[in-house]
C-alpha positions, 0 to 999 in steps of 0.5 A, spaced: 304 450 554 297 449 556 293 455 554 285 458 557 281 463 555 278 467 561 271 470 562 275 476 560 277 474 553 284 474 556 289 468 554 292 466 560 298 460 560 300 455 564 306 450 564 302 444 567 296 442 570 295 447 576 298 444 582 297 451 587 292 455 587 289 461 590 282 463 590 280 469 591 272 468 590 268 465 596 263 461 591 268 459 586 273 457 592 266 453 594 266 450 587 273 448 586 271 443 593 265 441 591 269 439 583 273 434 588 280 438 588 283 438 595 291 439 596 291 443 590 288 449 592 293 452 598 289 459 599 283 462 600 281 469 602 277 471 608 271 470 606 271 463 603 267 461 609 266 455 604 268 449 605 269 451 613 274 445 612 278 449 607 277 456 612 280 453 618 286 450 614 288 453 607 292 459 608 288 466 607 291 470 603 287 477 605 280 479 603 277 479 596 280 486 596 286 488 599 291 481 598 298 479 603 302 479 597 308 476 601 303 470 603 301 470 596 309 469 594 310 464 599 305 460 597 308 460 590 302 458 587 301 456 579 294 459 578 290 464 581 282 464 580 279 472 581 272 475 578 272 481 575 267 485 579 269 481 586 277 483 585 280 490 585 282 491 578 289 495 581 291 488 585 289 484 580 293 487 575 299 487 580 299 479 580 298 478 573 305 481 573 307 475 577 302 469 576 297 466 571 291 469 573 284 466 570 278 471 570 271 471 572 266 475 569 259 473 571 252 476 570 247 470 569 246 463 570 249 462 562 256 465 565 256 461 571 255 455 568 261 457 562 266 458 569 264 452 571 266 448 565 272 453 564 275 451 571 273 444 570 277 443 565 284 447 566 284 442 573 282 436 569 275 435 572 271 435 565 266 430 568 264 433 575 263 440 572 259 437 567 255 434 572 254 439 576 252 444 570 247 439 568 243 438 576 243 445 576 241 448 568 235 441 570 233 445 578 232 451 574 229 449 569 224 446 573 224 452 577 216 455 578 213 460 576 212 466 581 208 472 582 211 479 579 212 482 586 216 489 585 223 488 590 228 493 591 234 488 594 238 492 599 246 490 600 248 496 603 246 501 609 249 507 610 249 509 604 243 505 602 245 501 596 241 497 591 242 490 586 240 494 579 241 491 573 246 487 570 248 483 576 247 477 578 242 478 583 238 481 579 239 474 575 237 471 582 230 476 581 227 474 575 228 467 576 223 468 582 219 471 577 220 478 581 220 485 578 227 489 580 223 496 581 230 498 579 231 494 573 232 500 568 238 502 573 244 498 572 250 495 578 248 498 585 245 505 585 245 510 591 239 511 594 236 516 599 230 515 603 226 519 600 227 515 593 226 508 597 219 511 599 217 513 593 219 506 589 214 503 594 216 496 592 211 490 594 218 487 597 224 489 600 229 484 601 235 486 606 241 482 604 246 478 609 252 480 605 255 484 604 252 488 610 249 483 615 242 487 615 239 485 622 232 485 624 234 492 627 233 494 620 227 490 618 224 494 623 227 501 620 225 500 614 217 497 615 216 503 618 219 508 613 215 503 607 209 501 612 205 497 605 211 493 604 214 486 606 221 487 608 224 480 609 232 478 611 235 473 606 241 470 605 245 474 601 249 467 599 243 465 595 242 471 591 250 472 589 254 466 590 254 463 583 258 455 582 254 449 586 252 454 592 246 454 586 245 447 588 242 450 594 240 456 592 234 453 588 230 450 594 232 456 598 229 461 593 222 456 593 222 456 600 221 464 600 218 464 594 212 460 598 212 465 604 211 471 600 206 469 596 
């Protein structure tokens, strides 16, 4: 019986090479498609927007936090793929009692590369996974050096929440050469308007997800921080790991040029 170690150090036993996979993580769903899987993936979440073909045709088993356990049972998965941060712990533990569940745990690029290689091995796409990792590594190794702008990256509006240290977003900010004004904090702290004003960053980034910031929010924060550049950004570019990173690289380079 094949045994695989996930990124939480758990041993996941499979009876055979998986043929009925459910992915509970949008960026990992996209990666499975780019690996060349097709019918092997039978279930995704309602947030697995890429590829659109799968979003339209695969069974949606719920969101990333709450699942329709009856739909999952009907799909008879032989592997479920999750993520420590994106999926809710109790729901995942319930699934672990019934199915093989492989968990990723990603905070930086090296974690993302490891995830891709490990999943490639599980689904017998080792060469394809290695090629995609090599392409991604090459892109970031040749990344231009950005200006050391002090940045706050917001993920939510009410309450105001930002990305601090020990997040994948922090890794992407660092790749741009930007300094996270909240780097001394961890995860996703809540901020008051007064604290945000006191930080007075050079750049305030408003993400498209999980909260869908719009132009009206740009106006709100620009009035609050008149000396700060306020910019709407693509949340997928900053928080999706896997093959989305290949599209992230040119996006971030364009953004750096625009904000220089």
